[in-house]
N, C-alpha and C positions, 0 to 999 in steps of 0.2 A: 538337506538340512533337517535335523530332527526338531520336534516340537519341544520348546523349552518351558519349564515351570516359571511362574511369575517371579520368584525370588532370584532366579538366575538370569534375568533380563536387565540390560542397561539401555535406556533410551537417551541418546546424547546428541544435541545439536552442535555441529561444528560451525562456529561463527567467527567473523573477522571483517576488517576493512578490506576492500578489494586489493588483491595483489599480495596478501600476507602468506598465501600458500595453503589455504584450506583444502582445495581439491587435491593438491600434491600430497598433503598429509593424509587425507582419506585414502588415496591410492596406496601410500606406503603402508598404512595399517592393514588394508585389505591384503596386500602382498605379504606382509610379515606374518599375518595370521593364516596364510595359505588359502584364503578365499579366492584369490586370483593367482594365476601362474606367471603372469608377465607384468612388469611394472610399467604402466603407461606414463606419459608425460604430457602436460598441458600444451607445451610448445609443439608437440607432434600431433596433437588432436586425438589422442587415443586413450584418454583416461576413462575410467568406469563411469564416473558421475557427470562429466560434461560430454554429453553425447548428441545433443541437438546441434543442427547445422550452424545456427547463429552463435552457439557457445564455442564451437570449434573454430569458427571464423574469427571471433573476437578474442578468444582465449580468456573468457571470463565466465563465471557461473551465472546463469540467468534463471534457472529453475531449481527448486528443491529436488534433490535426488537422494534415494536411500542407498546405504552402503553397509548392509549387515555382515557381520563376521562372527566367528566363534573363537573364544579366547579363554583358556583355563576353565573349562566347564561352564562358561557363560556365553550368552548371545548378546552382542553389542549391536544395537540398531543405531548406527551413525546416520545423521541426516546432514548432508553437505548443503549449505545454504548460500544464497548470493551475498556478495560483499559490497554491492553498490546500492546507493540509496533508492534508486529507481525501482528496485525489486524487493523492498523491505517487506512487502506483503507476504512473501514466501518465508521470511524469517519469523514474522509474527505467527504464521500458521505452524511452523516447526516448534516454536517455543510453547505453543499450546499443548503439544502432545509429548514433549520430552520431560524427563525428570532431572536432567543435569545439562550443563553447557560446557563445552570445550572452547575457550577463547584462544585464538591464534594471533600472535603478534610478530611482525617483521622485526628481526634483530637490528636492522638499520633504522627503519622509520619509527618504530616504537608504537606508542598509543596514537591512533589516528581517529578521525572524527566518527566514522561509522561504528567503530568499536565502542566509542563513548555512548552513542545512541542505543546500540544493542544492549550495552551494559545496563542502561536505564530500564529497558524492557525486561531484562532478566531480574533486575531488582523488583520491579512491579509484580512479576510472576513468582517472586521468592524462590528462584531456582539456584541450587548449589552450582558452583563452577570451579574449574581448574583452568590454568593458563599454560600455554606452550609458546616459548619464544623460538620461532622458526628461523631458518636461513642463517644459522650461526656460521655457515661456511662462506657467507658473502663478504665482500670487501666492506670495511667499516662496521661490521657487526659488533655489537656491544651489549652483552646480556645485562650488565649492571646498569647501564643507562636506561634500558627498557624497564627494568625492575623499579628504578627510582621514579620513572615517569608514571608507572602504574600506581605506586604508593602515593604520589602527589595528586593524581587525577581522580582515583576511585575512592568511594566512601566505604571501603572495607579494608580489613587488615590483609595486606599482600605480603606473602612470605615465600622465600625461596625454598623449594624442596630439593633442588639440585643447583649446582653451579657448573659451568662449562670447563672442559679441559681444552685450552687453546681457543682461538677464534680465527675467523677468516680462513685462509688456506691451512692453517695449523690446527683447526678445530678437529678433534678426533673422538670426543666422548663427553661424559658428564660424571659428576660425583654425586652419589646418593647421600644426602645429609643425615638420614636416619641410620642407615647401615654403615655409613662412613666407608663406603667402597667406591672405587672408580668403575665405571661401566664403559669399556672400550672394545670395539669390534665384536659386540655381542657377548662379551665375557666379563665377569667380575674380576677386578685386579686391586692391588693395593693403590692407595692414593699416591700420586707422584709427590716426591719430597717437597718440591717447590710450592705445592698447593695445599700442604697439610695445615699450615697456619690459617690460610684463607678459609679452608673448609671448616676448621674449628670455629672460626668467628661466625660464619653463617649458620653452622649447626646450633651454636649458642642462641642466636637470634630466633631460630625455628623453635627450639625447646622453650624459650621464654614466651614466645607468642602462643604456643600450644598450652603451656601451663597457666597462662593468664585466663584461659577460657574454662578452666577446670579447678574448682576450689581445692580439691584433695591434692591434685598435682602441684598446685601453686604453693601449698604449705610445704610439701616435700622439697620443692625447688628453692623456696626461700630459706629453708633450713639447711640447704647445701647438699641434700641427698641426690644421688645420681638417678636419673629416670632411665629405665631400660627401654629398648626399642619398641617392645610391644605396647608399653604404656603410651609412648609418644604416638605410635601408629593409631591406637584406639582413640586417643584424645583428638588427634588430627582429623580422623574420620568423622567424629561427632561434630567438631567445629566446622568442617566443610558442609556437612549435612544441614547444620543449623544456619549456614550462611555467614558465619562469623569470620572465617578465614578463607583465603583463596591461595592455594599453593601454586608455585610457578616452576615449570620444568623447561628444558631446553633441548634443542637438537636441530637436525636438518632433514626435512622430508625427502629432498632429492637424493641425499647421500644415505638415506635410511639410518641415520644416527639418532639415538634417543627414542626410537619407536617402541621398543619393548618396555622400557620403564614407563613410558606414557600410557601404554595399554594396561599395564599393571595398575597404574594410578586410576585409570577410568573404572576398572572393575573394583578396586579396593576402596576408592574414596567417593565416587559418585553413587547415588542411591539406586536401588531397585524400585520398581513401581510400588512395592509394598511399603516403602518408607513414608509414602504420602497417605497411606490408608491406615485406619485404625482396625481394619479387619485382617484376619489371617488369609493366607493364600487360598485355603479351602473355602472360607466364607466368601471371598471375592469371586471365586469361580462359581459358587452356588447362586450368586446374585443373578438377576435377569441380564441378558445380553445388552450391552450398551457400547457401541463403537462410533467414534467421531471421524467423519471424513475431513481431512485437513488439507488435501491438495487434489486437484483434478487435472489430469492430462488428457488431451484429445489426440490420439495417435491416428494418422491417416489410414493405417492398415488394421489396427486392432480395435479402434473406436475409443470410447471413453474409458479411462483407467482411473479408478478412485483409490487414493491412498488413505488409510485409516489407522487409528489406534483402537484397540479393544480395551475399554476401561473396566468392564466387568463381564462375567460370563465367558463363553467360548464361542468363537465364530467359525462356522464350517459351512459346507455346501447345504443350502436350505433356502427357505423363503423367509425373509426378514421384513421388518416394518419400518418405513421412513416416517418418523414422527412429524417432521416439518411439512412434508408433502402429503401426509395422510394416504400413503400408498404402499402397496407391497412391492418388494424387489426380490428377484430370484437370483441367488448366488449359485453359480454352477461350479466354480473352481476358485479356491483361495490360493493366492500366490504370495511369495516373498519377492520383492523387487530388489535387484542389485544393479543399480544403473538402469539399463533398459532390459536386462536379463530377467526373465520370469521363472521363478523356481516354485513348482507346485508343492503344496503341503496339504495335509488332511484337515488341519484345523489350526487356529491361533488362539492361545489362552489369554486371559486377562493380563494386560500390561504389554502385550506384543504389538508389533506394527507390521502391516502387510498391505495387500492391494487386491481388488477385484475388478473385473472388466465388464463392460457392457451393461451397467446399471442404466435404467431408463430415465428416471427423473431425479436421481440423487445428485446434489451439488455440494460444493465445499461448505462446511459448517453444519451439514445435516447429521442427524443421529440415526443409526441403524439399530433396531432393537427388536424385542419380542412383542408381537401384537397383543398377546394376552397379558403381558406384564410390561407395558411400555415405560421406558426411561427416556427423559429428554435431557441431554447434556448441554452445558453452557457452550454456546457457539464460539466463533472467532470474530473479534472486532478488528476490521481492517481500516487503514487510513483512507480518507477520501482523496481521489486524484485531484491534482491542483494545476495541471498544465493542459488547457483545452486546445484542440485544433479542429478546423473544419476539414472533413475528409470527403472525397468524392472520387468515383472511378474515372480513369483516363478515357475509357471507351464508353460511349453512350450505350445504354442498354444493359450495363453491368450493375445496375443499382441493386437488383435482387441478389446477385452474386455477392455483392459487397455486404449486404445485410446478413446473409447466411454465414459468410466468412467471419465477420465480426462476432456474430452470435456464438460461434464455436470458440472464439478466443475469449469471450466473456465467461464461458464455462470454466476455462482454465484459470483465469486471472481476475480475482475479486477487486483488484485496484484499478481496473479498467472500466470506464463507464461510457455509455453511448446514449445520446438523446437527439431528437429531432426538434430544432428550433422552429416553431411555427411562424414566427415573425420574419426571420431571415431566410427561411426555407433551407437551412443548412443542416447536415448531419454533423453533430459535435461529438468528437471522441476525446475523452479526457484521460490522461495518464499521469504517472508520477514524475516524469521528466523527459528530456529529449532522447536519452538512450532508450528508455521504455518505449516511446513512440516509434523510434527507429526500428526496434525489434518487431513491433506490430507491423510496420510497413513491410519488413522482410518476410514475416510469416504469411502475410496475405499474398505476397508474391510467390513464395516457395511452395506453400501448401495448397493454395487455391488458384494459382496462376493469375492473380489479380493485380494489375498495376493501378496504384491510387495516387492521388495528389493530396498533400496536406498543406493547409495555409492558416494564417491567423483568422479566427472567426470574425464575422461582421458584428459590429455593435448594434444591438436592437434599439436604435434611437426612436424617439417618438416626437410628435409635434403637438403644440397646443396654442391657445390664444391668450393674450394678456388684456384685451379690451372687449367691451360689449358693443354689438351693433344691433339696431332695431329695424324691424319692418323691411328686411331684405327680400326683394321680390324674385320669384322664380316662375317663369311662365313657359310652358311647353305647348305650342300650338302648331299643328301641322294638318294641312288639308290635302287629301289624296282622293283617288276615286273611291266612292263608297263612304264609309264612316271616316271622319278625321280623328285627330288626337288633340285633346285639350285638358291641360292641368294647370292650375294657377294657385300659388301659395305666397304668403308672407311669413317670414321667420324672424324671431328674435334669437340672437346667438350671444352667449356670454360664457366666461370662464367659470368653472366650479372646482373647488379644491379637493373635495373628499371622495369624488366618484369619477369613474372613467367616462361615463356618458349618462345624461339624463334627457329624456324626451317628454315634453308635456304639450297639451293643446288647450287653448282657451277660445275655441270657435263658438260664435254666437249666431243664431239665426240660420244655421245650416249652410254657411258660406262654403264650407267644404263638407260634403256628406260624410257621415260616420264611416261608411265602408271604405273610403279612400284614405282615411287618416293613417292606418297601418302602412299603406304604401308610401306615404310621405316619410314616415320614420325609416322604412327600409331603404329608401333612396339616400337619406342622410347617413345612415349607418354604413352603407357601401362606400360613400364618398369619404367617410372618416378613415377608411383603410388606406387612403393615399392623401397625405397632407399636402398643402400648397407649396411648401419650401423645397422638400427633397423627396417627397413621395412616401415618407414614413407614416405609420398609423398615428391617428390623433387620439388624444386623451384629455380628461378634465374639461369637457365641453357640455354645456346645457343648451338645448334647442327647444324653443317654444313655438308651436304653430299658432299664429294669432289671427290670420285672415286668409282669404283666397276667394276663388270663384270657380264655377264648374259649368259645363254644357250638358244639357240633359241627354244628348245623343252621343257626342264625341268624347266625353270624359270616360276615363278608365283607370284601373289601378296602375297600369304601366305609365300612363300620362302623368299621374300625380307622383309616381316614384321619380320620374325624370325631373319634374318641376322641383321636388324637394332637393334632389341632388344639385340642380343648377343654383338654387337659392343658397344652399349651404356653401357650395364652392365659392360663390361670389362674396358671401358674407365673411368667411374666414380669411380671405385674401386681404380684407380691409380691417381685420380685428387684431392687428399687431401680432401675427403668428411668430412663434419662436420654436427653436429646436430644443428638445429635452434629451438627457442622457441618463442611463441607469447608474445610481450611486450604490456602492456596496458597503455593507458594514463589515469591516475587516478586523480580525483579531490575530496579531502576530506574537508568537512566543519565541523569545530569544534569550541567550545568556546576557547578563547585564552589561558586559563590555561592548556589546554591539548596539546598545540602545540609541546612542547619538547618531550613528550611521543610519540606522533604520528610520528614525524620525526624520532625518534630513532627506532620505530617499522618498519617504511618503509625502513630505512637503513638496518635493520636486515632481511628484506624480499628481499634483493638485489635490492632495489629501488634506483632511482636517483631523488632527490628532485630538481625540476626545479625552484620553486619560491613560494612565499606566497603573499597574498593580503587581506586586511580587507574587510568584506562584512556583513553589517547589524549586527554589534556588535560581529561578529565571524571572524575567519580566514579561508581562503581557501588555502589549500596546494595542489600544483600540482606536480605530480611525474610520472616517468615512472617505472613500476613494472612488472616483469614477471607474466604471467597469472597463472603459477604453484603455485605462492605464494598468489594468491588472492581468491581462491575458498572459503576459510573459513574467509575471511576478515570481513564479516558482523558480525561474532561472536566476533572476536578480537576487532573490533572498538567499539562495544557496551560495551565490558568489560573495555576497556581503558578509555572511555569517560562517563561511567555510563549511556549509552544510549543517550547521547546528540549529538553524531556525526552522520554524514551521508556521503555517498560517491556515486559517479557514475564513470563509466569507459567506455572506448571504445578502440577498437583495434588501435594500433599505427603502429607496424612493427614487423618483425621477426629479432631476433638477435641470435648470436652464444651462445650456452649453455656453461658455464664454464666447463673445462675439467673434473674436479672431478665429477660434477653432471652429465655430459654427459655420462661418463663411467657407472654410476649407472643406468641411464635411458636405455642405450643400453643393459646392462646386463639383466635388468628386462624384456624388450621387447622381447629379444631373448629367454629368459626362457619361457615366455608365449607361444611363437610360438612352442617351442619344446614340 
């Protein structure tokens, strides 16, 4: 493939709800353009862009994949993105580096939830878009229903650029409403007589929508003048680029119907990288190199593969500078990826998308630039994962193998997080949903030969006291051959609200020598790590050393440490100990129609709703909810809101566990210890 100039490049993300046929459409466009010689099918597991084992098995897109092709003296960098919410991170990365979006809709299902969510992302990124109603050959396919749904759901003018010829089994082509020609079997024909009136009606709607966005055309239109095709095309292109109109086309990816007009629309209506710049192509190329890595793949054979877009300058084999890591990286070969195929090129100019292999420190979101003229591009803001699991290897001794395997997966996936919970001693892996974590499980098994178990994380409960006790005695006295052991203390123990632990001493007259007081505190601290009820760490406790005695020969630091531990343990058992649980500050964002259900669900989770406020046509509900009730909330929220809700949470405080629940927790914890 030749090196293309910036103005001849189109960077287009193909997006949709899962099952609408994005991958099949990408395959059809690659085939129609001559980029591939054989048309693959998702059901047969041989498409260009779904090539990972887990994608072939599930017949869904899991990873962003590049699908570049050449069309009418242009290079189109299609990016096939996942359609399921669990993999939204790849969509966010793709939208960061594209200049336009191709939305794909199922002709039967119409507008589905993930399309709505991605539409909002495209709005926020101010990306021009076109839409394609796919699967017109399916039973119950209805282009007009989908068009009406789009017009009702989306906050932009949606206008038909084509209408279909037939539907379901009789679907055979489409009518171009600008040229007023039928496109059947790859050829232009006259519009069938029975569709001429319908085509005229939709052309009138298209012309009116276009004219409304252009004052000069609107005057001509209102005065009854006929607008010629070139005027309509030019005004439509401007309206699409400005985000005022979204034209809708139709076809069937599997039957390769409507593919050529769609590709013409991609080249003719969606912008080149220059449209976002105030600079000319020459000025853009003259600027210092700035390339953003938007996706990282870890190939078992090739190693790390970094997908990037060149925003300015030219990228070629050389040494570049990673701004974020403050490190040099050596690029030995620049390639264009088409699925898993690597096509070597000499260079990539501003606006183009490609890949390099075996970078040492570069990660997703990093900028590669010229060290002498460094440029730092805005990175990519990914969503925080919301579904945590405790993960452990099935075979003992595989802990290091697990850490290494997950570390490699974290390089690929910015929506995957891992942390070690020091209180529960568990490795917590957080993902975007059940499917996301299932894929992680499979990758660990297939790539690293690692069998793992995933379970609901333990709640990091704590214990405290509600009453004060005074002068609790702890004596450690032991006589053996030679020196004995002697430590003797009296402690006051009381609850304290604003600190985890406070230790003080009010010893008079040297009852406990100064050198042994730190040992008493150490003994108390160690005992605080295992509370009297269920063995959870204690918090909000103040201990005061008030008295004691010592032996000039037998006393030692160890003896006073043991004495302090004995006194503390005895004291807290009589100081009304209680179990505490972490309470999270939760913020749930949902469409207004789900507010009642969400509030009811939060109340059922022992939550306390603090308030609500509108935000961008949605409602934000704030509540305090026990962490024990939140581990599976990502699944519950998706079910209640049909995938339209989101949430985030952070730790707020510890509160006492209700008696009935506390008894059950304590019983289970003590059973585990036994």
